[in-house]
N, C-alpha and C positions, 0 to 999 in steps of 0.2 A: 429453561423453557424447552418444552417438548415439541418436536416437529411432527405434524400429522402427515403421514404418507398414504397415498392411495394404494390400492391393491396392486395396480400395475407397477408403481414405483417400488413397492416392497418386493415384487417378483424380480425386478431388475437388480435390486440390491442382493437378493438371494443368489441369483445367477452369477453376478460378479464375484461374490464371496466364494461360491463353489468353484469357479474358475481359478480364483487366486489359490484356494486350498489345493486343487488338483495340480497346478503348476509348482507349488511349493513341495508337495509330496513327490512329484515327478523329479524335481531337481535334487532332492535329498536321496532318492533312489539311485540316480545317476552318480552322485558323489560317492555313495556306498559301493556301487559296482566298480568305480574307478579305484577306490581304496583297495578293494579285493584284488583287482588286477595288478596293482602295484605290489601287493604282498606276494602274490603268486610269482611275479617276476623276480623278487628278492629271495624267496624261500626256496629251500632245496630239501628233498627227502633224505633222511639218514641213509637209506639204502643206496642212494646215488653218490654218497661221499666216497672219495678215494681214501685209502688207508692213511696217507699223510694228513689229510684234513681231519679224519676221525681222531688221530693221535693228538692233534692240537686241541680238540674239544674235551679230551678225557684227562683226568688227573688221578694220581695214585698217592696214597698216604704211605709214608714210611713208618714201619712198625718200630717204635722206640722201646728198647729194653729198659725197663725201670729197675733201678737199683734201690734196695731197701736197707736202711740203717736202723738199728735198734738203739733207742735212747730213752733211758728212764722208763722202761717197760712200754714204750710207745714206738710205733713203726713210722719211719719217715721215708717217703718215696722221693727219689731224685730222678728226673727224666733225662737229664743231660749227661752224656758219657764223659764229656770233658770235666764237668763239675765233679762227677763221681770219682774220676781219677785223681783230681786235685784233693778232694776230701780224704781219699784213701792214703794220700801221701802225708797227711797231717798225723801227729800223735793222737791217740784215742781221746784224751781229755779235751784237747783243742777242737777236734772234730765234733765231739758231743756239744761243746759250747756253741760252735757255729751253727750246728743243726737246730739246737734249741732256740737260738736267737733269731735266725733268719727263716727257718722252715716251720717252726712251731710258734713263732711270734711271742716268745717268752721274754720277760724283762730280765735284766741282769740279777735283780734280787730273787726272782722266781727260779732262775737257773742256780743261783747260789744255794737256795734252800733245797733244791732237788739233789744237788751234788755235794751237799754238806761242805760248802766253801764260803769264804767271805766274799762279799760283793765286789770289793776292790780286786780280788784275785781273778774273779770272772772277767772283770773289765780288762785286766792286764792280758789274760789269755785270749780274749776276744780280739783285742787290738793286735796282738802278736800273730794270731792266726790269720787275720786279714792280710797282714804284711806277707806272711808265708804263702798264702793263696795267690796273692798278686805275683810273686816271684815264680811260683809254679806254673801259673797260667800264661805267663808271658812268653 
């Protein structure tokens, strides 16, 4: 059911709605200005930072020397100096098997085919190499 309003009543409704809108927008503007004030109180310009504070904000990357190993005409990069030292301590055949297995994700059978070995020999060398690496890295 629709209510019929006179022109005077419609004018009153319009004025009340306008007043409501003005108060709402005014309140939102005040909230926005308060938020900006809070931000200004918490923020600081980079030019105003002391050297100690500046150092806390910055970070540097260490340049890691990568070591490369050649295995079956493929190049394997190792980023860890500790692992490189341990791998270099292994005999060449055992090092190749570990690199193929863990760095090239080759199966024991694929390694055996590449190195012209029997799969059980690859398995033996791999297990023995892991024991050796464990001792070296301890």
